N, C-alpha and C positions, 0 to 999 in steps of 0.2 A: 399918693392917691392915684394914677395914671398907672405907676409901676404895678399896684396891686392888682388893681381892674385887667391890666392884663395879664395877671402870668393867672387870675383864675378866670381870666375865659381862654386862656391855653386851656386849662387846665379841663374845664369842661369841655372844646373841644378833644382834647387827647383821649380820656376816659368815654366819652361817648364812642370816638372812632376804636378800643378797644372793646367795646360792647358789639357795634358793627362784627368786628372781625372775629369775637369768637362765638357768634352766635353762627357761624359757617360749616361747624361742630358738624351738626349732623351731613348736613351736604358731602364732605370729605367724606365721613360714616360710610353712608349708604354707599361709594363709590367703590368699595375699600371690602373684598368677601372675607377679614381674618377674624380674629379671635381679637373681643378688646383688649388682651396684656399686650397682647404684638402689636397693632396700632397705638395703645402706648408707648411700648419700645418706640418703634418705627420714629414716631409723633416728635416724639423730647430731643430722639436723637437729630434728626435735619433740627426742630425749635433751636433745640442749643449750639448746634453748629452756624447756622446764619444766624444766630445774636455776636457767637465773637466774632464772624466776618467782617458781620457790621461794625463791631467794634474797633477790631484791626484795618476798616476801613477809613472810615470817621476820625479816628489818631493813631493810627499807629499801633508800635510798643507804648504808648499810654493802653492802648485799648486794654491789652495784654494784663499791664498792670494794675490793669482795676481787678483784674483774677485774683492778683494777688495781694493784694492792699483792701477787700471786701471789708474787713472787719468782723467785728463781732453782732455787731447790725445788719450787714448784708448777709450773713451766715443765716442769721435766725429768717430774713426772707422768703431766703432760696431751704430754710426747710418748712418753714411756713407753708409757700407755695408745694410743697414736695406730697405734706403730706396733703392737701386740698384733692393733690391732682389723683393722688394711685388711692386714698379714700372712698374717690367717684365711683369708681369702678369696678369693686364689690359690692357698695353700696346698693347699687343699680342691683347688682346680680341676689344678694339677698332679700331687696324688695321690691316696693312696686319704683316706678317713675314716677309716677305721683306722688310718695309718698318723698323720696330726692328731694322734684321741686321745690313740691310747696316748703318743706327745713330750710332749702338755701333761698328763697325767698322773704327767707325771714334776715337773710344777712343783712341791709339794713340796721336793723335795728340792733341785733347782736353789734355790727360795728360800729352803733351809735354808742352803747354803754360800753364796751372799751374804754373808746375815744375818752365818755365819760370821768370812765374807775383812772385809766393811764394817765390821760395829756387833763382831765379837768375841761374837755371841752362838751361846752356843752351845743347840746343836738335844739338845731332850730324847730321849734313848735310844727311849721308849714311842712321843715319836711318829714319827721314823723308820720307827719296824717297824709303825707302821699306817696311814702314807705308804703302804709296800713292799707295804702287804696290799690297801691302797686302791688302786695302783700293779695290781696283780692280777686284783683286782673289775672292773676299767674293761678293763681284756683280753681277758678274758671276755665280759662285753658286748660287745666291739666284736668276735668272732669270732676264729678262724685260719683260714685259709685266700685271703689276700688277696697278692695282686702285694706287690712291694714298692716298688709306684713309681717318680714321678721321683724323682732327685736334689733337683732343683731345690724343690718343694713338701715335700721332708724338714729341708731345709736352713728353709727361710722358717717352716714349724711352731717349729723349734730358735728359730728367733729371736721367734717369739711368745712359746713358754714362758720364755723370758728373760726377753725382756721385759718381759712383767707379774710375771713374780716380783723381777727390779728394782722394778716401780711399787711393788710389798708392802714390799721393804723399805728405798726411802723413805721411801714414806708411815711408817712403824716407825720412823726415825729420825728425819725432822722433825712426831713427834707434835706436836707444838703449834703449830703452823701448819697454819691452815682450806686444807682440800684440793677442798672444794669445788666451788670455780670452779675448780681444773682438773681435776674431771669434767664439769664446761660443756664449757669450752675442749675438749679431747680430743674432744667430738663433731660440735663444729665441723669441726677440721682432719680428723677423716676423712671427715665429708662436701667436705671438698675436695680431700681427696687422690681420693674420688670421683669427683669429675664430670665428668672427660674419658674416663673410662671406666662409665660407664651411660647404658647405651639406652635407657631406659621413661620417666626424670625424669616427662614430660611427658604422658606418656600413665595416669596417674593420676585412678581416677575421687571423688568426695564419700566412697563407700563405702569406697576404699582409704584415702583421707588420714585419715577414723577407727579403719580397722586400723593406720595405719602411727600414728599421736596412740599410740594405747595400749600400741603396741611399744615408742615411745619412751620413751612411761614408766614401766610393768611392768620394761621389759626390760630398758633404757636408763642412763634415770633413778633411778630407784631402786635396781636392782642396781647402777652404779659406784659411789653415793654413799652406798650402806651401806659396802660394801666400804670404801670409804678411809676411812668412819669408824669401824668395827670395828677395819680390819689397825692400826689407833691403840695400839690395848689388847692383843694378841696379838702371841705369837714369829711370825715371817715364815712359818717353817715348818708352823707350825699353823695360823693364816691359808689359807694354800696346800692346808694337808691338806681343812679344813674347806670349801674352794671345788671341793672334789671332788664334793659331793654335787649338782654342778651337773646330771651325766653320768648315773647311772639315777633320777633326776626325770627328765628329756626323755622317757622313754617313760610316764612317770603322767601326762602333759597328753594325751600321742596318744590316751591309753586313753580318759580320761577326754573327750576333745571328741569324736575320733573313732573310741572303739570298736574300736579296735587291740589285741588282745590283744600284751602284752609276749609276746616268745620267751624258753623256757626257760634259755637262755643271760642276759637281761636281769636277768631274777631273783634269778641265784644271783650273780653280779655284783655287780649291786645292792647284795642282802643284807650283801654284802664290806665293801660300800666304805661301808656304813651303818653296820653292826658296828665298821670300823674308828675314823671317827669317835667312836660311841658312848662306845667305851671308850676313847678318847684323853682324850675329853672327863669322863667320869667318874675314870679318873686324875689329869688335872692338875688336877681338884676341888678331891679329896682333899689330893692335895699343898701346894695354895695352904692350904689349911686349914688344916694341917698346918706352916707357915712361920713363924719369928719374924718378929715383926712391922718390923724395920730391913729384912730381907731378901727379903719381903714388895713390901713396899714400892718394893729394887733394879727388882726385875720389871720393876716399869711402867716 
């Protein structure tokens, strides 16, 4: 019981930290005067390099060996992560940010459905209800009255959401396999895909390179690594629910750095998302504490 509770709490901390790291994307993007594909290229290159540097520092040659021994499950995680990253950029170009954000907010439901279909992991009603409340909160943050957008962009946003949900379920299924190397590979694959479309790769200055390095470390390397480590210990729907904290946290960094006061709807929607996640986590903690020993271990 103690071991199961400890692992579960560790998962909560890691995935929450990943959401915080991911939420810094608008802050770094605001500092970089480049097209989206150039940002994606350099962000992935720095992010992947920093993850490999972490593996070498922590494990030496064994860390490098993980790249050679990822297995098909590691490559599947890397490919799904790459699909999610590279679908995001053209989706934003082809349809509205509102459409992309709201479709992405359906991630917890998609992850829960995939986890049930592939792992027979039954989502808790409380988590599904909290996911629905978070979905409403994100819809409020984005606002209303936006044009439907181009169908190609909507389809790409759906592909992104399914890919990230699939990655979450795969990490959960193969939780005893190291997925940190897969996170590094996905960043390099994302850079390779972005290369033909990037227009400003050779125009970056030393200052830009520093921002890209910080972007790659905090938002990509740290965020993706924490998520693949933490989601091993959580039900897939719950991990995706916690990740929705990324959306209401985004305006916070812009307010902190650029003194842009969040709109009223962002405060209301953010409160709903944050409240939904907190209520789910509190209920989850109580449920785990009351579990019998054998049942608690089966949860992991």
